[in-house]
C-alpha positions as CSV (number, residue, x, y, z in Angstrom):
1,M,-3.3,23.8,17.5
2,L,-1.6,25.8,14.8
3,D,-2.6,29.1,16.4
4,E,-2.4,28.1,20.1
5,E,0.6,25.9,20.8
6,E,3.7,28.1,20.2
7,H,6.1,25.4,21.4
8,F,4.7,23.2,18.6
9,Q,6.3,25.5,16.1
10,E,9.5,25.6,18.1
11,Q,9.7,21.8,18.3
12,L,9.1,21.4,14.6
13,A,11.7,24.1,13.7
14,E,14.3,22.5,15.9
15,R,13.6,19.1,14.3
16,L,14.0,20.7,10.8
17,R,17.3,22.3,11.8
18,Y,18.6,19.0,13.2
19,Y,17.7,17.2,10.0
20,G,19.4,19.8,7.9
21,E,22.6,19.5,9.9
22,K,22.6,15.7,9.6
23,N,21.5,15.8,5.9
24,K,18.5,13.6,6.8
25,E,15.4,13.4,4.7
26,L,12.3,14.7,6.4
27,D,10.1,12.0,7.8
28,F,7.4,14.2,9.4
29,W,4.8,16.5,8.0
30,L,1.7,18.5,9.1
31,V,-1.6,17.7,7.5
32,I,-4.4,20.1,7.8
33,E,-7.8,18.5,7.8
34,P,-6.4,15.0,7.0
35,K,-8.6,12.7,4.9
36,F,-7.5,9.7,7.0
37,L,-9.5,11.0,9.9
38,D,-12.6,9.3,8.4
39,K,-11.0,6.0,9.5
40,F,-11.1,7.1,13.1
41,P,-14.7,8.2,14.0
42,N,-14.1,8.0,17.7
43,I,-11.3,10.5,17.5
44,T,-12.9,12.6,14.8
45,K,-16.0,13.4,16.9
46,R,-13.7,14.7,19.7
47,L,-11.8,17.1,17.4
48,K,-12.1,20.9,17.0
49,R,-12.1,22.0,13.4
50,P,-10.0,22.6,11.4
51,A,-8.0,19.6,12.7
52,V,-4.3,19.2,12.1
53,A,-2.2,16.0,12.2
54,L,1.5,15.5,12.7
55,V,2.4,12.5,10.5
56,S,5.7,10.7,10.7
57,T,7.3,7.4,10.0
58,N,9.1,7.7,13.3
59,A,6.8,6.4,16.0
60,T,9.2,7.2,18.8
61,W,9.3,10.8,17.8
62,I,5.5,11.0,17.6
63,T,5.3,9.7,21.2
64,F,7.9,12.3,22.2
65,M,5.8,15.1,20.6
66,K,2.5,13.8,22.1
67,L,4.1,14.1,25.6
68,R,5.0,17.8,24.9
69,L,1.8,19.1,23.4
70,D,-1.6,19.8,24.9
71,R,-4.9,18.6,23.5
72,V,-3.5,15.8,21.5
73,L,-5.1,12.6,20.4
74,Q,-2.9,9.8,19.1
75,E,-3.7,7.0,16.7
76,S,-1.6,5.1,14.1
77,F,-2.3,3.7,10.7
78,E,-0.3,2.4,7.8
79,A,-0.8,4.2,4.6
80,E,0.0,2.6,1.2
81,S,1.8,5.8,0.1
82,L,3.0,9.1,1.4
83,E,0.4,10.7,-0.8
84,E,-2.3,8.8,1.1
85,A,-0.9,9.7,4.5
86,V,-0.7,13.4,3.8
87,A,-3.9,13.8,1.7
88,S,-6.1,16.6,3.1
89,N,-9.5,18.1,2.6
90,P,-9.7,21.7,1.5
91,V,-10.2,24.1,4.3
92,N,-10.0,27.9,4.9
93,L,-7.9,28.6,7.9
94,E,-8.9,31.7,9.9
95,F,-7.7,32.6,13.3
96,E,-8.9,35.5,15.5
97,K,-6.2,37.8,16.8
98,P,-6.2,38.1,20.5
99,E,-7.6,41.4,21.9
100,K,-4.8,41.5,24.4
101,W,-1.4,39.7,23.9
102,T,0.4,39.6,27.2
103,A,3.4,37.4,26.4
104,P,6.8,39.1,26.2
105,Y,7.3,37.9,22.6
106,P,5.2,38.4,19.5
107,K,2.6,35.9,18.5
108,Y,3.6,33.6,15.7
109,E,2.5,34.7,12.3
110,Y,-0.2,33.1,10.3
111,G,1.2,30.5,7.9
112,W,4.3,29.4,10.0
113,W,3.2,25.8,9.4
114,E,3.6,25.9,5.6
115,T,7.2,24.9,5.9
116,F,6.1,21.6,7.4
117,L,3.4,20.7,4.8
118,A,4.3,17.8,2.6
119,P,5.0,18.9,-1.0
120,V,2.7,16.1,-2.3
121,A,-0.2,17.3,-0.2
122,S,-1.3,19.8,-2.8
123,K,-1.3,17.2,-5.6
124,V,-3.6,14.7,-3.8
C-alpha cells in the first residue's frame, strides 16, 4: 500500500493541507503493522505484510478513503486511548525499485508516510 498506491499519498497530503488551513487538529494517522490486527484474525490472514492501517476518529472520512483505494479491508474498533489505536509492531520496511518506471512522474520516495505517523506511535 505504501509503495503501490500513489493516490493514497495525495489524498493524505490534501487532507493535511485542508486541516492546516482550517487549524484543525489531526484525527487520522497511519499505523504500520498495527498491534490491533490481532483482534481481527479473519482480516489478518488476508493481508500482505507489512500491513498498514489508516486510523481515524472520523468514520465518514474512512469510508470515503476506502472507496478511493484498492486492496482495502475495513473494520472498526474502539480503542481506550490514542496510544492503543496507533500501537505498532516493529518492522523493517523494504521496497523493491521497479525495473522500468513508465509513469510520466517520478515514483514517490521511500518514507513519504512518516508525516502521517502518530507522534505517540514510537512511545508505545
